[in-house]
C-alpha positions as CSV (number, residue, x, y, z in Angstrom):
1,M,-12.0,2.3,-42.3
2,S,-13.7,-1.3,-41.8
3,D,-12.0,-2.6,-45.0
4,L,-8.4,-1.6,-43.7
5,H,-8.1,-4.5,-40.6
6,T,-4.7,-5.5,-39.9
7,P,-4.1,-9.2,-40.0
8,F,-4.4,-9.4,-36.7
9,E,-7.7,-6.7,-36.1
10,S,-9.6,-8.5,-38.5
11,G,-9.5,-12.3,-37.8
12,Q,-12.1,-12.6,-35.5
13,G,-13.8,-15.5,-36.5
14,L,-14.3,-19.0,-35.4
15,V,-13.3,-21.9,-36.8
16,G,-16.3,-23.7,-38.8
17,A,-18.0,-20.5,-38.7
18,T,-19.7,-19.3,-42.3
19,T,-20.4,-15.6,-43.6
20,Q,-24.0,-14.7,-44.5
21,D,-23.4,-15.9,-48.2
22,G,-22.6,-19.3,-46.6
23,A,-18.8,-19.4,-47.2
24,E,-16.7,-20.8,-44.5
25,R,-15.0,-18.1,-42.6
26,S,-11.2,-19.0,-41.8
27,P,-10.0,-18.8,-38.3
28,G,-8.6,-15.7,-36.5
29,P,-4.5,-15.2,-36.3
30,W,-4.8,-15.8,-32.9
31,R,-6.7,-18.8,-32.7
32,V,-4.2,-20.4,-35.2
33,A,-1.5,-19.8,-33.4
34,L,-3.0,-20.9,-30.0
35,S,-3.9,-23.9,-32.0
36,Q,-0.4,-24.1,-32.9
37,L,0.9,-24.2,-29.3
38,L,-1.7,-26.6,-28.3
39,H,0.3,-29.0,-30.8
40,N,3.8,-27.9,-29.9
41,P,5.2,-30.4,-27.5
42,V,8.0,-28.3,-26.8
43,A,5.7,-25.5,-25.7
44,I,3.6,-28.3,-23.7
45,A,6.6,-29.6,-21.9
46,S,7.5,-25.8,-21.5
47,T,4.4,-25.3,-19.5
48,V,3.6,-27.9,-17.6
49,M,7.1,-27.5,-16.0
50,L,6.6,-24.1,-15.2
51,V,3.1,-24.9,-13.8
52,V,4.9,-27.2,-11.9
53,V,7.6,-24.9,-10.6
54,V,5.4,-22.2,-10.2
55,G,2.7,-24.4,-8.2
56,A,5.6,-25.9,-6.1
57,C,6.9,-22.4,-5.2
58,L,3.3,-20.9,-4.0
59,C,3.2,-23.6,-2.1
60,A,6.1,-22.5,0.1
61,P,4.3,-21.5,3.1
62,L,2.2,-25.1,3.1
63,Y,5.5,-26.8,3.1
64,A,7.6,-25.0,5.8
65,H,4.5,-24.6,8.2
66,H,2.5,-27.9,8.2
67,I,5.2,-30.2,6.5
68,A,8.8,-29.1,7.3
69,H,7.8,-27.2,10.6
70,T,10.4,-24.9,10.5
71,D,10.8,-21.1,10.2
72,P,13.2,-20.7,6.8
73,F,14.2,-17.0,7.7
74,S,15.3,-17.9,11.3
75,S,18.7,-19.0,12.3
76,N,18.7,-22.4,14.2
77,V,22.4,-22.8,15.2
78,T,21.3,-25.1,18.1
79,G,18.4,-26.7,16.9
80,T,17.9,-30.8,16.4
81,T,16.1,-32.9,14.2
82,V,14.9,-36.7,14.1
83,V,16.6,-38.8,11.3
84,N,15.7,-42.5,11.3
85,G,14.6,-42.2,14.4
86,K,17.2,-40.6,15.8
87,R,17.6,-37.2,17.3
88,A,20.6,-35.1,15.5
89,A,21.9,-31.9,15.7
90,I,21.7,-29.7,12.9
91,L,24.8,-28.1,13.2
92,Q,27.3,-31.4,13.8
93,Q,30.8,-31.2,14.4
94,S,33.4,-31.2,11.6
95,T,34.9,-34.8,11.0
96,Q,37.5,-33.4,8.4
97,G,41.1,-32.2,8.9
98,L,41.4,-30.8,12.5
99,G,37.6,-31.2,13.2
100,L,37.5,-27.8,13.7
101,G,33.7,-26.0,13.1
102,V,30.7,-27.2,12.5
103,V,28.7,-28.7,9.4
104,P,25.2,-28.5,8.7
105,I,23.1,-31.6,9.0
106,G,22.8,-33.3,5.1
107,P,20.0,-34.0,2.9
108,T,17.5,-36.4,5.0
109,W,15.4,-37.3,1.8
110,H,12.3,-37.0,3.8
111,L,9.5,-34.1,3.1
112,S,9.1,-34.0,6.9
113,G,12.2,-31.9,7.6
114,F,15.6,-31.1,6.0
115,F,14.8,-32.7,2.7
116,L,17.9,-31.0,1.4
117,G,19.9,-30.6,4.5
118,A,20.2,-27.2,6.2
119,D,22.9,-24.3,5.6
120,G,25.4,-22.6,7.6
121,Q,22.8,-21.2,9.9
122,G,20.3,-24.3,10.4
123,R,17.7,-23.3,7.9
124,D,15.9,-26.0,6.0
125,V,16.9,-25.2,2.7
126,M,14.1,-27.1,0.6
127,S,12.0,-24.5,2.3
128,R,14.2,-21.5,1.9
129,L,14.3,-22.8,-2.1
130,L,10.5,-22.4,-2.6
131,Y,10.6,-19.2,-0.6
132,G,13.2,-18.0,-2.9
133,G,11.5,-19.1,-6.0
134,R,8.5,-17.1,-5.0
135,T,10.7,-14.3,-5.0
136,T,12.7,-15.0,-8.1
137,L,9.5,-15.5,-10.3
138,L,7.9,-12.5,-9.0
139,I,11.1,-9.9,-9.5
140,G,11.5,-11.7,-12.9
141,T,8.3,-11.5,-14.1
142,A,7.5,-8.3,-13.0
143,S,10.5,-7.0,-14.3
144,A,9.7,-8.4,-17.4
145,V,5.9,-6.8,-17.9
146,I,7.0,-3.5,-17.0
147,C,10.0,-3.5,-19.5
148,C,7.7,-4.9,-22.1
149,V,5.6,-2.3,-21.5
150,L,7.6,0.6,-21.4
151,G,9.7,-0.8,-24.4
152,A,6.6,-1.1,-26.5
153,L,5.6,2.4,-25.4
154,V,8.9,4.2,-26.6
155,G,9.6,2.1,-29.1
156,I,5.5,3.0,-30.9
157,V,5.9,6.4,-29.7
158,A,9.3,6.7,-31.4
159,G,8.9,4.9,-34.2
160,Y,5.4,6.4,-35.4
161,L,6.2,10.3,-34.4
162,G,9.8,10.4,-35.7
163,G,11.7,13.6,-35.8
164,A,12.5,15.1,-32.6
165,T,10.9,12.8,-30.7
166,D,12.2,10.1,-32.3
167,W,15.8,11.7,-31.9
168,I,15.7,12.1,-28.2
169,L,14.3,8.9,-27.3
170,S,16.3,7.0,-29.3
171,R,19.6,9.1,-27.9
172,V,18.8,8.4,-24.3
173,L,18.4,4.6,-25.5
174,D,21.5,4.2,-26.8
175,V,23.0,5.8,-23.5
176,I,21.1,2.9,-21.5
177,W,22.6,0.7,-24.5
178,A,26.3,1.6,-23.9
179,F,26.5,0.5,-20.3
180,P,27.3,-3.4,-19.9
181,V,24.1,-4.9,-18.3
182,Y,25.7,-5.8,-15.5
183,L,27.7,-2.9,-14.8
184,L,24.9,-0.5,-15.3
185,A,22.6,-2.7,-12.5
186,I,25.4,-3.2,-10.2
187,C,26.0,0.6,-10.3
188,L,22.1,1.4,-9.9
189,S,21.6,-1.3,-6.9
190,V,24.8,-0.1,-4.9
191,V,23.4,3.4,-5.0
192,L,19.9,3.0,-4.5
193,L,20.6,0.2,-1.2
194,T,21.9,2.6,0.7
195,S,19.4,5.7,0.2
196,G,16.1,3.7,-1.6
197,L,14.1,5.8,-3.9
198,D,12.5,9.1,-3.7
199,L,11.1,10.4,-6.5
200,G,8.1,13.0,-5.3
201,P,5.5,11.1,-3.3
202,L,7.0,8.2,-4.4
203,H,9.2,6.5,-1.6
204,V,11.0,2.6,-2.2
205,S,12.8,1.5,0.7
206,A,16.3,0.4,0.3
207,G,15.3,-3.5,1.3
208,S,11.8,-3.2,-0.7
209,L,11.4,-5.9,-3.7
210,M,10.9,-3.0,-5.8
211,L,14.3,-1.9,-6.0
212,P,15.4,-4.9,-8.3
213,I,12.2,-5.1,-10.2
214,V,12.1,-1.6,-11.3
215,I,16.5,-1.7,-12.1
216,I,16.2,-4.6,-14.0
217,A,13.2,-3.3,-15.7
218,L,14.6,-0.1,-16.9
219,I,18.2,-1.7,-17.5
220,Y,16.8,-3.8,-20.5
221,V,14.2,-1.2,-22.0
222,P,16.7,-0.3,-24.9
223,Y,16.6,-4.1,-25.7
224,V,12.9,-4.4,-25.9
225,A,12.1,-0.9,-27.6
226,R,14.6,-0.5,-30.4
227,P,13.6,-3.6,-32.3
228,L,10.0,-2.5,-31.9
229,R,11.1,1.0,-33.0
230,G,12.7,-0.5,-36.3
231,H,9.4,-3.0,-36.6
232,V,7.5,0.2,-36.5
233,L,9.3,2.3,-38.8
234,S,8.6,-0.7,-41.5
235,L,5.0,-0.6,-40.5
236,K,4.2,3.3,-40.9
237,E,5.5,2.8,-44.7
238,S,2.9,0.0,-45.3
239,E,-0.2,0.4,-47.4
240,F,-2.9,-0.1,-44.8
241,V,-1.4,2.3,-42.5
242,K,-0.7,5.3,-45.3
243,A,-4.7,4.5,-46.4
244,S,-5.7,4.8,-42.8
245,V,-4.0,8.4,-42.7
246,G,-5.0,9.3,-46.1
247,L,-8.8,8.7,-44.8
248,G,-8.5,11.2,-42.0
249,A,-7.6,8.6,-39.5
250,S,-6.5,10.9,-36.1
251,E,-2.7,9.6,-34.7
252,L,-4.1,7.8,-31.9
253,R,-6.5,5.9,-34.3
254,V,-3.8,4.9,-36.2
255,L,-1.4,3.7,-33.4
256,R,-4.4,1.9,-31.6
257,R,-6.4,0.0,-34.9
258,E,-3.1,0.0,-37.0
259,L,0.1,-0.3,-35.1
260,L,-1.0,-1.9,-32.0
261,P,-2.0,-5.3,-33.2
262,N,0.9,-5.6,-35.3
263,V,3.2,-5.1,-32.6
264,L,1.7,-6.8,-29.9
265,P,2.6,-10.8,-31.1
266,S,6.0,-9.2,-30.8
267,V,5.8,-8.0,-27.4
268,I,4.1,-11.7,-26.3
269,V,7.1,-13.4,-27.8
270,F,9.3,-11.3,-25.6
271,L,7.8,-11.6,-22.2
272,P,8.6,-14.8,-21.7
273,L,12.0,-14.5,-23.0
274,M,12.5,-11.2,-20.7
275,I,11.6,-13.1,-17.7
276,A,14.0,-15.9,-18.0
277,L,16.6,-13.0,-18.7
278,N,15.5,-11.1,-16.0
279,M,15.4,-13.9,-13.6
280,L,19.1,-14.7,-14.3
281,T,19.8,-11.3,-13.7
282,E,18.2,-11.1,-10.2
283,S,20.0,-14.3,-8.7
284,A,23.5,-12.8,-10.1
285,L,22.8,-9.2,-8.3
286,S,21.6,-11.1,-5.6
287,F,24.4,-13.4,-5.5
288,L,26.4,-10.7,-5.1
289,S,24.7,-9.3,-2.3
290,I,23.4,-6.4,-4.0
291,G,20.0,-7.6,-5.0
292,V,17.5,-9.3,-2.6
293,Q,18.4,-8.3,1.2
294,A,17.9,-10.4,4.0
295,P,15.6,-11.4,5.8
296,Q,14.0,-12.5,1.9
297,A,15.6,-15.2,0.1
298,S,15.8,-15.6,-3.4
299,W,17.7,-18.5,-5.9
300,G,20.5,-16.0,-5.6
301,T,21.0,-15.6,-2.7
302,I,20.6,-19.1,-1.3
303,I,23.2,-20.2,-3.9
304,N,25.6,-17.5,-2.1
305,D,24.8,-18.8,1.2
306,G,25.9,-22.3,0.0
307,L,29.1,-21.3,-1.6
308,D,31.3,-22.1,1.6
309,L,29.9,-25.6,1.8
310,L,30.3,-26.4,-1.7
311,Y,32.6,-29.3,-1.0
312,T,30.6,-30.6,1.9
313,R,26.9,-29.8,1.4
314,P,26.9,-29.3,-2.3
315,W,23.0,-29.3,-2.8
316,V,22.8,-25.8,-0.8
317,A,24.1,-24.4,-3.6
318,T,23.4,-26.6,-6.4
319,A,19.8,-26.9,-5.8
320,P,18.6,-23.6,-6.4
321,G,21.4,-23.5,-9.4
322,I,19.4,-26.5,-10.7
323,M,15.9,-25.0,-10.3
324,L,17.0,-21.3,-12.1
325,V,18.5,-23.3,-14.8
326,I,15.4,-25.6,-15.4
327,T,13.0,-22.3,-15.6
328,A,14.8,-20.4,-17.7
329,V,15.3,-22.8,-20.0
330,A,11.6,-23.4,-19.8
331,F,11.0,-19.8,-20.4
332,N,12.7,-19.5,-23.5
333,L,11.8,-22.8,-24.9
334,L,8.0,-21.3,-24.7
335,G,9.2,-18.2,-25.9
336,D,10.5,-19.8,-29.1
337,A,7.4,-21.7,-29.4
338,V,5.4,-18.3,-29.0
339,R,7.5,-16.9,-31.6
340,D,6.7,-19.9,-34.0
341,A,3.1,-19.6,-33.5
342,L,2.6,-15.8,-33.7
343,D,5.5,-15.4,-36.6
344,P,4.7,-17.4,-39.8
345,K,7.6,-15.8,-41.6
346,A,10.2,-17.1,-39.1
347,K,8.9,-20.4,-39.2
348,L,9.4,-20.1,-42.8
349,R,13.0,-19.1,-42.4
350,G,13.8,-21.5,-40.1
351,S,12.6,-24.5,-42.7
352,I,14.9,-23.3,-45.7
């Protein structure tokens, strides 16, 4: 079995290392892929952008409590703030039309408070933007990890075992695939938001972040499992797998030593792409008020909060929209760079 290693299993050498006969050993495929990523300006720029966004969102409590000195989750309709040395009401009397109603204070462009202004309840938009980013990134990343793990498990098992197992799993994937993504997500969200999730000893309350994580992860499993199943079907007919079976390797060993190392690069490529897609899905559900529930906030809920203020205080809605676009594009570009680094054939096809 020592001579039947797959490409991503046998390449463990270091750059510049030598074999016993003095010949230089070629670098492993993972090291080559990492080197390509480090020399890819798009990958570097995307990573830097993601580090900045994630770092800023992780500093949300620091900004809200020690810089802006505000609670982004409590209404502040009677509060005041200092603007240009003068104290001003956060919710000001409207000057448009008949002058009825109130308008939240606009951006002060000072980090000390209300940098992007306030929303309709007098809450600091900048603080909510950072807290909302934490929630959106958490849901997008956690659901993508769960989705990729489940998709890889289902795809590998269905593709390798075949027979009745493949037929049953494929039909389940087909049923989920047949539903429009957002329609299925909306239906599951509406049902689970009213009663929560009870599966034996597992209980998830209606307002828990686990609900959107589980819902989004499940609806996208076929989008990961079906391509991986096809990849496993082709690998199962390859010579190194047949040779491993011919030498008496167990099914578990074949899955672990031969198939998994070759499927893992595809799963890694899927991960950043699924994070971006799941973030957009979460924001859409939260915008419709069937995703993240109050008092928690996400970029989708903040966009919904600013919908009525779009003409008077556009930054309430546009700021989270811009952050969502920047983050999703960065994840997509990083995913494309990872694919080019891990799949040389894709790079060759692009150059023809």
